[in-house]
C-alpha positions in Angstrom: -5.9 -3.5 -21.6 -2.9 -3.1 -19.3 -0.7 -5.8 -20.9 2.5 -5.3 -22.7 4.9 -7.8 -24.4 8.5 -7.0 -25.3 9.4 -9.4 -28.1 13.0 -8.3 -28.0 13.5 -9.3 -24.4 15.3 -12.6 -23.5 12.5 -13.2 -20.9 10.1 -15.7 -22.6 6.8 -14.2 -23.8 4.7 -16.7 -21.8 6.6 -15.6 -18.6 6.0 -11.9 -19.3 2.3 -12.5 -20.0 1.6 -14.8 -17.0 3.4 -12.5 -14.6 1.4 -9.5 -15.8 -2.0 -11.2 -15.6 -1.2 -12.5 -12.1 -0.4 -8.9 -11.0 -3.6 -7.5 -12.5 -5.6 -10.2 -10.7 -3.9 -9.6 -7.4 -4.2 -5.8 -7.8 -7.9 -6.2 -8.5 -7.7 -4.8 -12.0 -9.2 -8.1 -13.2 -11.9 -8.6 -10.6 -13.0 -11.9 -9.2 -15.8 -13.2 -11.4 -14.9 -11.2 -14.4 -14.3 -12.9 -17.8 -10.9 -12.6 -19.5 -10.7 -11.8 -23.2 -10.7 -14.9 -25.3 -7.4 -16.6 -26.3 -7.9 -15.4 -29.8 -8.5 -11.8 -28.7 -5.5 -11.8 -26.4 -3.2 -13.3 -29.1 -4.4 -10.8 -31.7 -4.1 -7.8 -29.4 -0.6 -8.7 -28.2 0.5 -10.1 -31.6 1.6 -13.4 -30.1 1.0 -17.0 -31.0 -2.3 -18.4 -29.8 -0.6 -21.5 -28.4 1.5 -19.2 -26.2 -1.7 -17.6 -24.8 -3.4 -20.9 -24.3 -0.3 -22.2 -22.4 -0.5 -19.1 -20.1 -4.2 -19.6 -19.4 -3.6 -23.3 -18.7 -0.8 -22.5 -16.2 -3.0 -19.8 -14.5 -5.9 -22.3 -14.2 -3.5 -24.9 -12.7 -2.3 -22.3 -10.1 -5.9 -21.4 -9.2 -6.1 -17.9 -10.7 -8.7 -18.6 -13.3 -11.2 -21.3 -14.4 -12.5 -22.3 -17.8 -16.2 -22.7 -18.2 -17.3 -24.7 -21.2 -19.0 -22.6 -23.8 -18.7 -19.5 -21.7 -15.0 -18.5 -21.4 -12.3 -18.0 -18.8 -13.1 -16.3 -15.5 -11.1 -14.9 -12.7 -11.4 -16.7 -9.4 -10.2 -15.7 -5.9 -6.4 -16.0 -6.1 -4.8 -18.5 -3.8 -2.9 -17.4 -0.7 0.7 -17.5 -1.6 3.2 -15.8 0.7 5.9 -15.5 -1.9 3.5 -14.2 -4.5 2.1 -11.7 -1.9 5.6 -10.4 -1.2 6.3 -9.9 -4.9 3.0 -8.1 -5.3 3.8 -5.8 -2.4 7.2 -5.0 -3.8 5.7 -4.3 -7.2 3.1 -1.9 -5.7 5.9 0.0 -3.9 7.9 0.3 -7.1 4.8 1.5 -9.0 4.1 4.2 -6.4 7.8 5.4 -6.5 7.7 5.4 -10.3 4.6 7.5 -10.3 6.1 9.9 -7.7 9.3 10.4 -9.8 7.4 10.8 -13.1 9.0 7.8 -14.7 6.8 6.3 -17.5 5.7 2.8 -16.3 6.4 1.3 -19.7 10.0 2.4 -19.6 10.5 0.9 -16.2 8.9 -2.4 -17.3 11.2 -2.6 -20.3 14.2 -1.8 -18.1 13.2 -4.6 -15.7 12.7 -7.1 -18.5 16.1 -6.2 -19.9 17.7 -7.0 -16.5 15.7 -10.2 -16.1 18.8 -12.4 -16.6 21.1 -10.3 -14.4 22.3 -12.1 -11.3 20.5 -10.9 -8.2 22.5 -8.5 -6.0 24.2 -10.3 -3.2 23.3 -9.4 0.3 25.8 -7.1 2.0 26.7 -7.7 5.6 26.3 -4.5 7.7 26.3 -3.7 11.3 23.3 -1.9 12.9 23.7 -0.1 16.3 21.0 1.3 18.5 20.7 2.0 22.3 17.5 -0.1 23.1 16.9 -3.7 22.3 13.3 -3.0 21.0 14.4 -0.4 18.4 17.5 -2.4 17.6 15.4 -5.3 16.5 12.7 -3.2 14.8 15.1 -1.1 12.7 17.2 -4.1 11.8 14.1 -5.9 10.5 13.1 -2.9 8.5 16.5 -2.8 6.8 16.5 -6.5 6.0 13.0 -6.2 4.6 13.7 -3.4 2.3 17.4 -3.9 1.3 19.6 -6.8 0.2 21.5 -6.8 3.5 22.3 -9.2 6.3 22.2 -7.2 9.5 24.1 -8.0 12.6 22.5 -5.9 15.4 24.5 -4.7 18.3 23.5 -2.6 21.3 25.5 0.6 21.6 26.8 -0.4 25.0 28.2 -3.6 23.5 29.7 -2.1 20.4 33.3 -1.4 21.6 33.7 -5.0 22.8 32.2 -6.4 19.6 34.6 -4.6 17.2 37.6 -5.3 19.3 37.2 -9.1 19.3 38.2 -9.9 15.7 41.0 -8.9 13.3 39.0 -9.3 10.2 35.5 -7.8 10.7 32.8 -9.0 8.3 31.3 -5.5 7.6 32.6 -2.3 6.1 29.6 -0.2 7.1 27.9 0.5 10.4 24.5 2.0 10.4 22.8 3.8 13.3 20.4 6.7 13.9 21.5 10.3 14.0 21.3 10.3 17.8 24.3 8.0 18.1 26.3 8.6 14.9 29.2 10.3 16.7 29.5 7.7 19.3 29.5 4.9 16.7 32.0 6.8 14.5 34.5 7.1 17.3 34.4 3.3 17.8 34.2 1.9 14.3 36.0 4.3 12.0 39.5 3.5 13.5 38.8 -0.1 12.4 38.1 1.1 8.8 34.3 0.8 9.0 32.2 3.7 7.7 29.4 5.0 9.9 26.2 5.9 8.2 23.3 7.7 10.0 19.6 7.3 9.3 16.8 9.5 10.6 14.2 7.8 12.9 10.9 9.5 12.5 7.7 9.6 14.6 4.9 7.8 12.9 2.1 9.7 11.2 -0.7 8.2 13.3 0.8 9.2 16.6 1.4 12.8 15.3 -2.2 13.0 14.1 -3.5 12.1 17.5 -1.2 14.6 19.2 -2.2 17.3 16.8 -5.9 16.7 17.7 -5.4 17.2 21.4 -6.9 20.4 22.8 -4.8 23.5 23.4 -2.6 23.3 26.5 -3.0 19.6 27.1 -0.2 18.3 29.4 1.5 15.3 27.7 4.2 13.1 29.2 6.9 11.8 26.9 7.9 8.6 28.6 10.8 6.3 28.0 12.0 3.1 29.7 15.3 4.7 30.6 16.7 8.2 30.0 18.1 7.4 26.6 14.9 6.0 25.3 13.0 9.1 26.6 15.5 11.5 25.1 15.3 9.8 21.7 11.5 9.8 21.7 11.5 13.5 22.6 13.8 14.3 19.8 11.8 12.4 17.3 8.7 14.6 17.9 10.6 17.9 18.1 9.8 20.3 15.3 6.5 18.7 14.5 4.5 21.9 15.1 3.0 20.7 18.4 3.5 24.0 20.3 -0.1 23.9 21.5 0.8 21.1 23.9 2.7 21.1 27.2 5.3 18.3 27.2 6.8 16.7 30.3 9.7 14.4 30.0 9.6 11.2 32.1 11.9 8.2 32.2 11.2 5.0 34.1 13.8 3.5 36.3 13.6 1.9 39.7 11.6 4.8 41.3 8.2 3.8 39.8 6.3 5.6 42.5 7.7 8.9 41.4 6.8 8.2 37.8 3.1 7.4 38.7 3.0 10.6 40.8 4.3 12.7 37.8 1.8 11.1 35.4 -1.1 12.1 37.7 -0.6 15.6 36.4 -0.9 14.9 32.7 -3.8 14.0 30.4 -1.9 11.9 27.8 1.2 9.8 27.5 3.3 9.2 24.4 5.6 6.3 24.6 6.8 3.2 22.7 4.6 0.1 22.7 7.0 -1.8 25.0 6.9 1.1 27.5 3.1 1.3 27.3 2.9 -2.4 28.3 5.3 -1.8 31.2 3.4 1.3 32.4 0.2 -0.8 32.6 2.1 -3.4 34.6 3.1 -0.9 37.2 -0.4 0.5 37.6 -0.7 3.6 35.3 -4.2 5.2 35.5 -6.6 3.8 32.9 -8.0 7.3 32.4 -4.8 8.4 30.7 -4.8 8.6 26.9 -1.8 6.4 25.8 -0.4 7.2 22.4 1.9 4.4 21.4 4.8 5.9 19.3 7.1 3.4 17.6 9.5 5.3 15.5 10.3 4.2 11.9 13.3 4.7 9.8 13.0 7.5 7.2 12.3 6.1 3.8 14.5 8.5 2.0 17.4 7.4 4.3 16.8 3.8 3.5 16.8 4.6 -0.3 20.1 6.5 0.2 21.6 3.5 2.0 20.5 1.3 -0.9 22.2 3.6 -3.4 25.4 3.5 -1.4 25.4 -0.3 -1.3 24.8 -0.6 -5.0 27.7 1.9 -5.8 30.0 -0.1 -3.5 29.1 -3.4 -5.2 29.5 -1.8 -8.7 32.9 -0.4 -7.7 34.0 -3.7 -6.4 32.9 -5.5 -9.6 34.7 -2.9 -11.7 
């Protein structure tokens, strides 16, 4: 039975037990329709008071996770749709995967989390994020806010100089961008005392898989809505072992007729989703295989940024 109680933790026992049972139900470890161990059995196994277990079961029933059947026992029912609970479950699954990958015993992590249960949550740190296209600016900013305790102000690279020159006391001490623009960003923000941090933007696995499966010698157009977008996309798929393909670089500007003519000589197109929609609008051939490639921020880089933010907060507190 995957339940553990830390009697030395300041987190109440009923909170520990209820949270673990919820997770096991959401994760499918306690399947819908299965019967839970009796209150007596749970209390004996966990060495806790029966009244505590009874309280937990009552709370779970009130929240729609289980139901009591007279003379039969307590059964798992289909858990209710709760967005906040789903978010917590998703975060927990990520933590469990990372724990397994690093070889950290799950029990040690659980006790460490319980020990920090009363610690004040880390405050969100204001950071600046800079990118050259609006689509990736919004996408990458959302990724950072979803995975780190940060409040992101997003600024296009072309607007950065004006943004940092408008105030004496800027709200951030860190500007984040991709490796393609780090030197440009450094030149603008570091004279204002703002550190520039670069993250890697990677091609997604699904698009690389589809490119890998194309036949030897297939002509493929790497298309961007603008030169910078095209160059960034080309760099993101460099070094991926796709030497069997013949790549052609194309960027869309006002001369759409030239673009359509160039694309007549290829069998596939790799481009961002927003570019794919625009290509269809200007009349791209439906016979072309369009591989939509929306880059994502490297997970290792996001974790590095998280460590930097924690160290800064720790140093400030010290």
